[in-house]
C-alpha positions, 0 to 999 in steps of 0.5 A, a space after each residue: 557667243 553665248 547665243 545657246 541662252 536662246 535657243 530651246 535646242 541645238 540639233 546637229 545633224 551627225 549627232 543624230 546619226 544622219 545627214 542633212 537634207 535627211 528627212 530622219 534630221 527633221 522628223 526628230 527636231 519636229 518630235 523632240 520639241 513639239 514643232 509646228 511644221 508649218 509655224 517653223 523655221 529653219 537658221 541655214 547655212 546650206 541651200 540644199 542640206 538646210 532649206 530644200 531639207 527643211 520645206 521635204 519637211 514641211 518647215 
């Protein structure tokens, strides 16, 4: 779909050696991209793994 140019990065939990909602994954995102968690939005397709995991990480 050629949309990757619109993102600063794309992270896949399995590439990071964990599985969402593991906080390790979200901390990697936060640290790597210098994210301010309360100013970030998680885009995902799973209410538990993506949304709850992001909420637990402060996003």
